[in-house]
KEKE-3310 file (N, C-alpha, C; in steps of 0.2 Angstrom, whole numbers, plus 5000, padded with zeros to 4 digits):
npx = (5004:5003:5013:5006:4993:4992:4994:4984:4973:4976:4975:4962:4955:4959:4952:4939:4938:4941:4930:4920:4922:4921:4909:4900:4901:4896:4883:4880:4881:4870:4860:4862:4860:4847:4841:4845:4840:4842:4844:4841:4832:4820:4803:4796:4785:4782:4784:4770:4774:4790:4801:4813:4830:4847:4864:4878:4895:4911:4927:4945:4959:4956:4958:4961:4951:4938:4930:4926:4918:4908:4902:4894:4885:4878:4872:4861:4843:4835:4822:4822:4834:4850:4867:4880:4896:4911:4925:4938:4950:4960:4975:4978:4971:4957:4948:4947:4941:4929:4923:4922:4913:4902:4900:4895:4883:4868:4863:4873:4882:4896:4907:4920:4932:4944:4951:4953:4943:4948:4947:4940:4939:4945:4936:4924:4921:4919:4908:4899:4899:4894:4882:4876:4874:4865:4848:4838:4825:4829:4845:4860:4875:4890:4906:4920:4924:4915:4905:4889:4875:4861:4845:4847:4846:4832:4827:4832:4827:4813:4813:4816:4805:4793:4795:4797:4810:4823:4837:4847:4858:4869:4876:4891:4898:4914:4927:4938:4955:4972:4975:4980:4977:4963:4959:4963:4954:4942:4942:4941:4929:4920:4923:4919:4905:4900:4905:4907:4897:4885:4872:4859:4852:4846:4832:4828:4824:4835:4846:4859:4864:4871:4875:4885:4889:4902:4901:4888:4877:4861:4850:4835:4831:4822:4823:4837:4839:4835:4845:4861:4869:4883:4891:4892:4900:4912:4926:4927:4934:4929:4918:4908:4902:4899:4889:4878:4877:4874:4861:4854:4855:4848:4835:4829:4823:4832:4840:4848:4853:4858:4867:4874:4874:4872:4880:4896:4914:4932:4940:4953:4968:4980:4991:4999:4991:4980:4987:4990:4978:4973:4979:4971:4961:4965:4963:4949:4947:4956:4957:4967:4977:4993:4997:4985:4983:4992:4989:4976:4978:4986:4977:4966:4973:4976:4963:4959:4968:4964:4956:4966:4976:4968:4969:4981:4984:4980:4991:4998:4998:4995:4986:4977:4963:4958:4961:4952:4940:4942:4940:4928:4930:4937:4926:4916:4922:4923:4910:4905:4913:4910:4896:4894:4901:4895:4882:4886:4891:4904:4922:4926:4939:4948:4942:4943:4956:4959:4964:4977:4982:4979:4990:4997:4987:4988:5001:4999:4990:4997:5007:5000:4996:5009:5014:5004:5006:5019:5017:5009:4995:4983:4987:4979:4972:4982:4983:4988:4980:4979:4980:4973:4963:4956:4952:4944:4933:4929:4917:4913:4916:4924:4920)
npy = (4994:5011:5024:5036:5033:5025:5035:5044:5036:5034:5048:5050:5042:5048:5060:5056:5050:5062:5070:5062:5063:5077:5080:5072:5080:5092:5088:5085:5097:5104:5096:5097:5111:5112:5103:5108:5119:5136:5142:5155:5159:5152:5151:5149:5142:5146:5135:5130:5129:5132:5119:5113:5116:5110:5115:5108:5110:5104:5106:5107:5113:5126:5139:5151:5153:5150:5159:5170:5164:5157:5168:5172:5163:5164:5176:5173:5172:5161:5153:5144:5137:5129:5129:5118:5117:5109:5104:5096:5089:5099:5108:5121:5138:5135:5128:5137:5148:5143:5140:5154:5159:5151:5156:5168:5167:5160:5150:5143:5128:5121:5108:5097:5086:5075:5063:5051:5038:5021:5015:5025:5039:5056:5067:5061:5055:5067:5073:5063:5064:5078:5076:5068:5076:5085:5091:5095:5094:5095:5093:5102:5099:5106:5114:5122:5134:5140:5153:5161:5168:5180:5172:5160:5148:5147:5146:5134:5125:5127:5123:5109:5105:5109:5101:5088:5083:5073:5074:5087:5094:5108:5118:5127:5144:5146:5156:5167:5164:5162:5162:5150:5141:5143:5138:5124:5120:5123:5114:5102:5103:5103:5090:5083:5086:5083:5071:5062:5062:5066:5073:5076:5065:5062:5062:5051:5035:5022:5027:5029:5040:5052:5064:5074:5088:5095:5108:5111:5100:5095:5086:5077:5072:5061:5053:5051:5044:5031:5026:5018:5027:5037:5027:5019:5026:5028:5026:5033:5043:5052:5059:5068:5066:5053:5053:5058:5047:5037:5041:5041:5027:5021:5024:5037:5053:5063:5079:5092:5109:5125:5136:5148:5162:5162:5153:5152:5151:5150:5137:5130:5140:5141:5133:5123:5120:5114:5103:5096:5093:5084:5073:5065:5061:5052:5038:5036:5038:5029:5017:5013:5009:5011:5009:5010:5023:5030:5026:5032:5045:5048:5046:5054:5066:5066:5067:5079:5088:5086:5096:5105:5096:5091:5100:5100:5092:5102:5109:5101:5097:5084:5078:5087:5088:5080:5088:5098:5091:5089:5101:5101:5096:5106:5115:5108:5108:5122:5126:5118:5123:5137:5137:5131:5139:5152:5149:5146:5158:5162:5167:5165:5163:5155:5142:5140:5139:5127:5115:5117:5119:5106:5098:5102:5098:5084:5081:5084:5074:5062:5064:5063:5050:5043:5047:5042:5028:5026:5030:5021:5023:5036:5052:5063:5077:5077:5064:5047:5036:5019:5009:4996:4998:5009:5004:4994:5001:5009:5018:5026:5025:5029:5024)
npz = (5000:4995:5003:5004:5004:5016:5025:5022:5027:5040:5044:5041:5050:5062:5061:5061:5074:5081:5078:5082:5096:5099:5093:5101:5113:5109:5106:5120:5126:5122:5127:5140:5143:5140:5150:5162:5173:5177:5193:5197:5188:5189:5192:5206:5218:5235:5248:5259:5272:5278:5277:5290:5290:5289:5288:5284:5286:5283:5288:5286:5291:5285:5289:5282:5273:5278:5287:5279:5270:5277:5283:5273:5272:5285:5283:5276:5274:5277:5286:5301:5301:5304:5307:5305:5309:5306:5313:5307:5313:5312:5311:5311:5314:5312:5320:5331:5325:5321:5334:5338:5329:5332:5345:5342:5335:5338:5329:5325:5327:5334:5330:5335:5329:5334:5332:5319:5314:5310:5294:5288:5277:5280:5276:5273:5285:5293:5287:5290:5304:5305:5299:5308:5319:5315:5313:5303:5291:5278:5272:5269:5262:5261:5255:5264:5258:5251:5244:5246:5239:5243:5245:5240:5248:5250:5237:5233:5242:5239:5226:5227:5235:5227:5216:5221:5224:5230:5231:5227:5217:5215:5202:5204:5202:5196:5202:5193:5189:5185:5168:5162:5172:5173:5160:5161:5171:5165:5155:5163:5169:5159:5153:5165:5166:5153:5148:5159:5170:5164:5167:5161:5160:5172:5174:5168:5170:5174:5166:5170:5173:5185:5198:5209:5219:5227:5232:5234:5239:5242:5252:5255:5271:5275:5264:5262:5274:5270:5263:5263:5268:5274:5278:5267:5259:5265:5261:5249:5238:5229:5236:5235:5222:5224:5233:5226:5217:5226:5230:5219:5214:5224:5221:5222:5219:5209:5205:5196:5196:5189:5198:5196:5199:5212:5220:5223:5221:5223:5216:5214:5217:5211:5198:5204:5216:5209:5204:5215:5220:5211:5215:5223:5214:5204:5206:5204:5191:5184:5191:5200:5192:5185:5171:5165:5168:5160:5147:5147:5149:5137:5127:5130:5129:5115:5109:5115:5109:5096:5088:5084:5078:5067:5058:5052:5040:5030:5027:5018:5001:4995:5004:5007:5006:5016:5027:5024:5027:5040:5046:5052:5065:5073:5072:5079:5091:5094:5095:5106:5117:5116:5117:5130:5138:5137:5142:5155:5159:5159:5155:5138:5132:5140:5139:5125:5124:5129:5122:5120:5134:5138:5138:5149:5159:5157:5161:5175:5178:5176:5185:5197:5196:5196:5209:5217:5215:5220:5233:5237:5239:5243:5247:5257:5264:5274:5278:5274:5264:5261:5246:5245:5255:5249:5237:5240:5245:5235:5225:5215:5198:5184:5168)
capx = (5000:5008:5013:5001:4987:4992:4994:4977:4969:4977:4972:4954:4953:4960:4947:4933:4938:4940:4923:4915:4923:4918:4902:4896:4901:4891:4876:4879:4880:4863:4855:4863:4857:4839:4839:4847:4837:4845:4840:4838:4827:4814:4797:4795:4780:4784:4780:4765:4778:4797:4804:4819:4836:4853:4869:4884:4901:4917:4933:4951:4965:4953:4958:4962:4945:4932:4926:4922:4913:4903:4898:4889:4879:4875:4868:4855:4837:4831:4819:4823:4841:4855:4874:4885:4903:4914:4933:4941:4957:4964:4981:4979:4966:4951:4944:4946:4937:4922:4921:4920:4907:4897:4898:4892:4877:4865:4861:4879:4885:4903:4909:4927:4935:4951:4954:4950:4943:4950:4942:4936:4942:4943:4931:4918:4919:4917:4902:4895:4898:4890:4875:4873:4872:4860:4841:4834:4821:4833:4852:4864:4882:4894:4913:4921:4926:4910:4901:4882:4871:4855:4839:4849:4843:4825:4825:4834:4822:4807:4813:4815:4798:4788:4796:4798:4817:4826:4844:4848:4865:4869:4882:4893:4902:4921:4930:4943:4962:4976:4973:4982:4973:4956:4959:4963:4948:4936:4942:4939:4922:4917:4923:4915:4898:4897:4907:4907:4891:4879:4866:4853:4848:4843:4825:4826:4825:4840:4850:4865:4867:4871:4879:4885:4894:4904:4899:4880:4873:4855:4846:4830:4833:4818:4826:4844:4839:4833:4851:4866:4872:4890:4895:4893:4905:4917:4932:4926:4938:4924:4912:4902:4898:4897:4883:4873:4877:4870:4854:4851:4855:4842:4828:4827:4823:4838:4840:4853:4852:4864:4867:4880:4873:4870:4885:4903:4920:4939:4941:4960:4970:4986:4992:5001:4986:4977:4991:4989:4971:4972:4982:4966:4956:4967:4960:4942:4947:4960:4956:4973:4982:4997:4997:4979:4983:4996:4984:4970:4981:4988:4971:4962:4977:4976:4957:4958:4972:4962:4954:4972:4979:4964:4970:4988:4984:4979:4998:5001:4994:4992:4981:4973:4956:4957:4961:4945:4935:4944:4937:4922:4932:4937:4920:4912:4925:4921:4903:4904:4916:4906:4889:4894:4904:4890:4877:4889:4893:4912:4926:4927:4946:4951:4940:4946:4964:4960:4968:4984:4983:4978:4997:4998:4983:4990:5006:4997:4987:5002:5011:4996:4997:5015:5014:5000:5009:5025:5015:5004:4989:4982:4988:4973:4971:4987:4983:4989:4975:4982:4977:4969:4957:4952:4950:4938:4928:4927:4910:4912:4921:4923:4920)
capy = (5000:5017:5028:5042:5030:5024:5042:5046:5031:5037:5055:5050:5039:5053:5065:5053:5050:5068:5072:5059:5065:5083:5079:5070:5085:5097:5086:5085:5104:5105:5092:5100:5117:5111:5099:5111:5125:5141:5143:5162:5160:5148:5154:5143:5143:5145:5130:5133:5130:5130:5114:5115:5115:5110:5116:5105:5112:5101:5110:5104:5118:5131:5145:5157:5153:5148:5164:5174:5160:5155:5174:5173:5158:5167:5182:5171:5173:5155:5152:5137:5135:5128:5128:5113:5118:5103:5105:5090:5088:5105:5110:5129:5141:5133:5126:5143:5152:5139:5142:5161:5159:5148:5160:5174:5166:5154:5145:5139:5123:5119:5101:5096:5079:5075:5057:5048:5031:5016:5013:5031:5045:5061:5072:5058:5055:5074:5074:5059:5067:5083:5074:5065:5082:5089:5089:5097:5090:5095:5094:5104:5098:5111:5115:5127:5140:5142:5159:5160:5174:5180:5169:5153:5142:5147:5144:5127:5121:5128:5119:5102:5104:5109:5095:5082:5081:5071:5076:5093:5097:5115:5120:5134:5148:5146:5162:5167:5164:5163:5160:5143:5137:5143:5134:5117:5119:5123:5107:5097:5104:5101:5083:5080:5086:5080:5064:5057:5061:5067:5074:5077:5059:5061:5061:5045:5029:5017:5030:5028:5047:5054:5070:5077:5093:5097:5115:5111:5094:5096:5080:5076:5068:5055:5049:5049:5038:5025:5024:5016:5033:5038:5021:5016:5031:5029:5026:5035:5049:5056:5058:5072:5063:5047:5054:5058:5040:5033:5043:5038:5020:5019:5025:5043:5058:5068:5084:5097:5116:5130:5141:5152:5168:5161:5149:5154:5150:5148:5129:5131:5146:5140:5126:5119:5117:5109:5096:5092:5091:5079:5067:5060:5059:5047:5031:5036:5038:5024:5011:5012:5006:5016:5008:5013:5031:5032:5026:5037:5052:5049:5046:5061:5072:5066:5069:5086:5091:5085:5102:5107:5091:5090:5105:5099:5091:5108:5111:5097:5096:5077:5076:5093:5087:5077:5094:5102:5087:5090:5107:5099:5095:5112:5118:5105:5110:5129:5126:5115:5127:5143:5136:5129:5145:5157:5147:5147:5165:5163:5169:5160:5162:5149:5136:5139:5137:5120:5110:5118:5117:5099:5095:5103:5093:5077:5080:5084:5068:5057:5065:5060:5043:5041:5048:5037:5021:5027:5030:5015:5026:5043:5057:5068:5081:5075:5057:5043:5030:5014:5007:4991:5000:5013:5000:4990:5006:5013:5017:5030:5023:5031:5018)
capz = (5000:4995:5009:5004:5005:5023:5028:5022:5031:5047:5045:5041:5056:5067:5060:5063:5081:5084:5076:5087:5103:5100:5091:5107:5117:5106:5108:5127:5128:5120:5131:5147:5143:5140:5155:5168:5174:5181:5199:5198:5183:5190:5195:5211:5223:5241:5252:5264:5278:5276:5281:5293:5286:5292:5283:5286:5283:5286:5287:5288:5289:5281:5292:5278:5269:5281:5290:5274:5267:5282:5284:5268:5275:5291:5281:5272:5278:5278:5292:5304:5298:5308:5304:5309:5307:5309:5313:5306:5315:5310:5315:5311:5318:5310:5326:5335:5321:5322:5340:5338:5325:5336:5351:5340:5332:5341:5324:5323:5332:5333:5331:5334:5328:5336:5329:5313:5315:5305:5288:5285:5274:5284:5275:5274:5292:5295:5284:5294:5310:5305:5298:5315:5324:5312:5314:5298:5287:5273:5275:5264:5263:5257:5257:5269:5255:5246:5245:5245:5238:5246:5242:5237:5251:5249:5231:5232:5245:5235:5220:5230:5238:5222:5211:5224:5223:5236:5230:5222:5216:5211:5199:5206:5197:5199:5201:5188:5192:5180:5161:5161:5177:5171:5155:5164:5175:5160:5152:5167:5171:5152:5153:5170:5164:5146:5147:5165:5173:5159:5171:5158:5160:5178:5174:5164:5174:5170:5161:5173:5175:5192:5199:5215:5219:5234:5234:5235:5239:5246:5252:5260:5276:5275:5258:5264:5279:5266:5259:5268:5271:5273:5278:5260:5255:5270:5258:5242:5237:5226:5240:5232:5216:5227:5237:5221:5214:5231:5230:5212:5214:5229:5218:5224:5213:5209:5200:5196:5194:5188:5203:5195:5202:5219:5223:5220:5225:5220:5217:5215:5215:5207:5195:5209:5220:5205:5203:5222:5220:5206:5218:5226:5209:5199:5206:5201:5183:5182:5195:5203:5187:5181:5164:5162:5168:5154:5141:5147:5148:5130:5123:5131:5126:5108:5108:5116:5104:5089:5084:5081:5074:5062:5053:5050:5033:5026:5025:5013:4995:4993:5009:5009:5006:5023:5031:5023:5030:5047:5048:5056:5071:5077:5072:5084:5097:5096:5097:5112:5121:5117:5120:5137:5142:5137:5147:5162:5160:5160:5149:5133:5130:5144:5136:5118:5124:5132:5118:5122:5141:5139:5139:5156:5162:5156:5165:5181:5180:5176:5191:5202:5196:5199:5216:5220:5215:5224:5240:5239:5241:5241:5253:5257:5271:5279:5280:5268:5263:5257:5240:5247:5258:5244:5231:5243:5246:5229:5223:5209:5194:5177:5163)
cpx = (5004:5007:5008:4995:4986:4991:4987:4972:4970:4974:4965:4952:4954:4954:4940:4933:4937:4933:4918:4916:4920:4911:4898:4896:4896:4884:4875:4878:4872:4858:4856:4860:4849:4837:4841:4845:4842:4841:4837:4833:4820:4809:4794:4790:4783:4780:4775:4769:4785:4799:4811:4825:4842:4859:4875:4890:4907:4923:4939:4956:4962:4953:4958:4956:4938:4928:4922:4917:4907:4899:4893:4883:4875:4871:4862:4849:4832:4828:4820:4829:4846:4861:4878:4892:4907:4922:4936:4948:4962:4970:4982:4973:4959:4946:4942:4941:4930:4919:4919:4914:4901:4895:4894:4885:4874:4863:4867:4881:4892:4904:4916:4929:4942:4955:4950:4949:4946:4945:4938:4941:4940:4937:4924:4916:4917:4910:4897:4893:4894:4883:4872:4871:4867:4853:4836:4830:4825:4840:4856:4871:4886:4901:4914:4924:4921:4906:4894:4879:4864:4849:4841:4846:4835:4823:4827:4829:4815:4807:4812:4808:4793:4789:4797:4805:4819:4834:4844:4855:4865:4876:4885:4897:4909:4924:4936:4950:4967:4973:4974:4977:4965:4955:4959:4956:4942:4936:4939:4932:4918:4917:4918:4907:4896:4899:4906:4900:4884:4872:4859:4849:4845:4836:4823:4828:4830:4845:4857:4868:4866:4876:4879:4890:4895:4902:4892:4877:4867:4851:4840:4831:4829:4821:4833:4844:4837:4839:4856:4870:4880:4894:4897:4899:4911:4924:4932:4929:4933:4918:4906:4898:4896:4890:4877:4872:4872:4863:4851:4850:4849:4835:4825:4827:4828:4838:4846:4851:4858:4863:4873:4880:4873:4876:4891:4909:4926:4939:4949:4962:4977:4987:4994:4996:4982:4980:4990:4982:4970:4975:4977:4961:4958:4964:4953:4942:4951:4961:4963:4978:4986:4997:4990:4979:4987:4992:4979:4973:4983:4982:4967:4966:4976:4969:4956:4962:4969:4959:4960:4975:4975:4966:4977:4988:4983:4986:5001:4996:4991:4986:4977:4966:4954:4957:4954:4940:4936:4942:4931:4924:4933:4930:4915:4915:4923:4914:4902:4907:4912:4899:4889:4897:4899:4884:4880:4891:4900:4915:4927:4934:4949:4949:4942:4953:4965:4964:4975:4986:4982:4984:4998:4994:4985:4996:5004:4994:4992:5006:5007:4997:5003:5016:5010:5003:5015:5023:5011:4997:4988:4983:4983:4972:4976:4987:4984:4984:4978:4977:4971:4962:4953:4949:4943:4932:4926:4920:4909:4918:4920:4925:4927)
cpy = (5006:5021:5033:5039:5028:5030:5044:5042:5034:5043:5054:5047:5044:5058:5062:5052:5057:5071:5069:5061:5072:5084:5077:5076:5091:5095:5086:5092:5106:5102:5095:5106:5116:5108:5102:5118:5130:5143:5150:5163:5157:5152:5148:5146:5142:5140:5134:5134:5128:5125:5116:5112:5115:5111:5113:5107:5109:5105:5107:5109:5123:5137:5151:5158:5153:5154:5168:5170:5159:5162:5175:5168:5161:5173:5180:5171:5167:5154:5145:5134:5134:5126:5123:5114:5113:5104:5098:5089:5093:5106:5118:5132:5140:5132:5133:5148:5149:5141:5149:5162:5157:5153:5166:5173:5160:5149:5141:5134:5121:5112:5100:5088:5079:5068:5054:5041:5027:5015:5019:5036:5051:5065:5068:5057:5061:5075:5069:5062:5073:5082:5071:5070:5086:5087:5091:5092:5089:5096:5096:5103:5102:5112:5122:5134:5142:5148:5159:5167:5174:5176:5162:5147:5142:5144:5137:5123:5121:5123:5111:5101:5104:5104:5089:5079:5079:5073:5081:5095:5103:5116:5127:5138:5148:5152:5162:5167:5166:5160:5152:5139:5137:5138:5126:5116:5119:5116:5102:5097:5101:5093:5080:5080:5082:5073:5059:5056:5062:5068:5075:5071:5057:5059:5054:5039:5024:5020:5030:5035:5048:5060:5072:5082:5095:5103:5115:5104:5094:5089:5081:5071:5061:5051:5047:5044:5032:5022:5021:5021:5034:5032:5018:5020:5032:5029:5028:5042:5054:5056:5062:5069:5056:5048:5055:5051:5036:5034:5040:5031:5017:5022:5032:5048:5063:5073:5089:5104:5120:5135:5146:5159:5168:5157:5150:5152:5149:5140:5128:5138:5146:5133:5121:5116:5112:5102:5092:5090:5085:5072:5062:5058:5053:5040:5030:5035:5031:5018:5009:5009:5012:5015:5011:5021:5033:5032:5031:5044:5053:5050:5052:5067:5072:5069:5077:5090:5090:5091:5105:5102:5090:5095:5104:5097:5096:5110:5107:5095:5089:5075:5082:5092:5084:5083:5098:5098:5088:5096:5106:5098:5101:5116:5115:5107:5117:5129:5123:5120:5134:5142:5135:5136:5151:5155:5148:5154:5166:5165:5164:5158:5156:5142:5135:5138:5130:5115:5111:5117:5110:5095:5096:5098:5086:5076:5080:5077:5062:5058:5062:5053:5040:5041:5043:5030:5021:5026:5024:5017:5033:5047:5063:5071:5078:5068:5052:5037:5025:5011:5001:4993:5005:5009:4996:4995:5010:5012:5021:5028:5026:5025:5019)
cpz = (5000:5002:5010:5006:5013:5027:5028:5026:5038:5049:5045:5048:5062:5067:5062:5071:5084:5083:5081:5094:5104:5098:5097:5112:5115:5107:5116:5129:5127:5125:5138:5148:5144:5147:5162:5169:5178:5187:5200:5193:5184:5194:5200:5217:5230:5245:5257:5271:5276:5280:5284:5289:5290:5287:5287:5283:5286:5284:5290:5286:5284:5284:5288:5273:5272:5283:5284:5271:5271:5283:5279:5269:5280:5289:5277:5277:5279:5285:5295:5301:5304:5304:5308:5306:5310:5307:5313:5307:5313:5314:5314:5315:5316:5316:5330:5331:5321:5328:5341:5334:5329:5342:5348:5336:5335:5336:5323:5329:5329:5335:5330:5334:5329:5333:5324:5314:5309:5300:5286:5282:5279:5283:5275:5281:5295:5293:5288:5301:5310:5304:5304:5319:5321:5313:5309:5294:5280:5276:5268:5266:5258:5259:5261:5265:5250:5248:5243:5244:5241:5242:5240:5241:5250:5242:5230:5236:5242:5229:5222:5232:5232:5217:5214:5224:5230:5236:5225:5222:5212:5209:5201:5201:5200:5197:5197:5192:5187:5173:5160:5166:5175:5165:5157:5167:5170:5157:5156:5168:5164:5152:5159:5169:5158:5145:5153:5168:5169:5163:5168:5158:5167:5179:5171:5168:5170:5166:5164:5174:5182:5192:5206:5215:5226:5237:5236:5234:5244:5246:5257:5265:5276:5269:5260:5269:5276:5262:5265:5271:5270:5275:5272:5257:5259:5267:5251:5242:5234:5229:5238:5227:5219:5230:5231:5218:5219:5231:5224:5212:5219:5227:5220:5219:5214:5204:5201:5193:5193:5193:5202:5198:5210:5223:5220:5224:5220:5221:5218:5213:5211:5203:5200:5214:5216:5204:5210:5223:5216:5209:5221:5220:5205:5200:5204:5194:5181:5186:5198:5198:5184:5174:5161:5163:5162:5148:5141:5146:5141:5126:5124:5128:5119:5106:5109:5111:5097:5085:5081:5076:5067:5056:5050:5042:5028:5023:5019:5007:4994:4998:5011:5010:5013:5028:5030:5027:5038:5050:5053:5063:5075:5077:5078:5091:5099:5098:5104:5118:5122:5120:5128:5141:5142:5142:5154:5164:5162:5154:5145:5131:5134:5140:5129:5118:5127:5128:5120:5129:5143:5140:5146:5161:5162:5161:5173:5183:5180:5183:5197:5202:5198:5206:5220:5220:5219:5231:5242:5241:5239:5248:5252:5264:5276:5281:5273:5269:5258:5251:5241:5250:5253:5239:5234:5244:5240:5226:5216:5204:5187:5172:5158)
residu = (MET:PRO:ARG:VAL:THR:VAL:LEU:VAL:VAL:ILE:LEU:CYS:VAL:CYS:VAL:VAL:LEU:GLY:LEU:SER:TYR:TRP:GLY:TRP:GLN:ALA:TYR:GLY:VAL:ILE:ARG:LEU:ARG:ARG:ALA:THR:PRO:ARG:LEU:GLU:ALA:LEU:ASP:LEU:PRO:GLU:PRO:LYS:GLY:TRP:PRO:THR:LEU:SER:VAL:VAL:VAL:PRO:ALA:CYS:ASN:GLU:GLY:ASP:LYS:LEU:GLU:PRO:ALA:VAL:ARG:THR:LEU:LEU:ALA:LEU:ASP:TYR:PRO:GLY:VAL:GLU:PHE:ILE:LEU:VAL:ASP:ASP:ARG:SER:THR:ASP:ASP:THR:GLY:ALA:ILE:ILE:ASP:ARG:LEU:ALA:GLU:GLY:ASP:PRO:ARG:VAL:ARG:ALA:VAL:HIS:ILE:THR:GLU:LEU:PRO:ASP:GLY:TRP:LEU:GLY:LYS:VAL:HIS:ALA:LEU:LYS:THR:GLY:TYR:ARG:GLU:SER:THR:GLY:GLU:PHE:VAL:LEU:PHE:THR:ASP:ALA:ASP:VAL:HIS:PHE:ARG:PRO:GLY:VAL:LEU:ARG:ARG:ALA:VAL:ALA:LEU:ALA:GLU:SER:HIS:GLY:VAL:ASP:HIS:LEU:ALA:ALA:LEU:PRO:ARG:LEU:TRP:ALA:THR:SER:LEU:ALA:LEU:ASP:SER:MET:ILE:ALA:ALA:PHE:ILE:ARG:GLN:PHE:LEU:LEU:LEU:MET:THR:ARG:PRO:TRP:GLY:LEU:SER:ARG:GLN:GLY:SER:GLY:SER:PHE:ILE:GLY:VAL:GLY:ALA:PHE:ASN:LEU:VAL:ARG:ARG:SER:ALA:PHE:GLU:GLN:THR:PRO:GLY:PHE:GLU:TRP:LEU:ARG:MET:GLU:VAL:ALA:ASP:ASP:ALA:GLY:LEU:GLY:LEU:MET:MET:ARG:GLN:HIS:GLY:HIS:ARG:CYS:ALA:VAL:SER:ALA:ALA:PHE:GLU:HIS:VAL:GLN:LEU:HIS:TRP:TYR:ARG:THR:VAL:GLY:GLU:ALA:PHE:ARG:GLY:ALA:GLU:LYS:GLY:TRP:PRO:THR:VAL:CYS:HIS:PHE:SER:LEU:ALA:ARG:SER:VAL:VAL:SER:ALA:GLY:LEU:VAL:LEU:ALA:LEU:GLU:LEU:SER:PRO:VAL:LEU:ALA:LEU:VAL:PRO:LEU:ALA:PHE:ALA:PRO:VAL:ARG:TRP:VAL:GLY:TYR:ALA:GLY:LEU:SER:VAL:PRO:ALA:ALA:PHE:ALA:PHE:SER:VAL:VAL:ALA:LEU:GLY:ARG:TRP:ALA:GLY:VAL:ARG:LEU:LEU:PRO:GLY:LEU:LEU:SER:PRO:LEU:THR:SER:VAL:LEU:SER:ALA:VAL:GLY:PHE:LEU:ARG:ALA:ALA:VAL:LEU:GLY:LYS:ARG:ARG:GLY:GLY:VAL:LEU:TRP:ARG:GLY:THR:LEU:TYR:GLY:ASP:ALA:ALA:LEU:ARG:ALA:GLY:GLN:ARG:VAL:LYS:VAL:PRO)
# end
């Protein structure tokens, strides 16, 4: 077979794979936008009586972020609300801040954890401890660095009550940082929503869709009590998504809403922080396999770069027609990124640069995998959790 023919076949396969990858995401964006209401735009009737609500906030060494975030919670006007602030073995001033907040507001209850029981991840144990202390008919689990805007708790509970929802995840707005980091985060969020969780299928029984968001996971207590609870998630590093998966698997009605105007935070502030955050996530994606990590990183990198690679044949006359066909790949990519970015109300440039920063993301992912294999587990919140225990407790797995 002539060399040109072999090259044409390879290039055509690359274009088809790239178009399939980005075509699916274009389809996913359309489904996501149609199926995910914006919380601020919904016309929601107020319940006849507001159900009681508990907000559980676990914090481990969050002294530099905790108080400004919690102050936004305390400023909300939801009736019958209590705030459970859980100090999870912090070595900084987190515990003192929590005590001060509790002294200044009768709605706040301070909980201090000094020891981590065997067989538990620290955050999951903190969530369980906070839930055990709570009394509300609804319980909101949120992180210690999340900022809330007025009306969000009322609107979320009104949505759950009017639609009979047992678990509501709300998508937050992530505040801008550096261009490179924002681009990496934009790519991850896109992949998480369009490829991993596919939340537009939540209303369809048997779809396999699920979602959970650490910034905003609201559950109805009566429904949550019908699940195995945090015991089921005790060694799940993706605890937020795992909660959504558990509620979905046990037949409860789950929903997702866009709360970009109401729930906001910095996810990571530097690329280094993002790299460290990836250290706990690689088992979910690659099931503790270094070989699978290498293959996955290479495949995702190639697919993320495909909008650029598909244009390379345009530079060579014998295969230029393949390049013309390949224009469909960057077109599908641009549509996906722009449509998702406009819906979320974020800058478009970071998303459009994601093929380039995908190299940086791949490096961070491979770094996490190598460190995980070298350590024999995941180092998270100052504690090393071994592979065997994590493998036995893993619930969320990316196919």
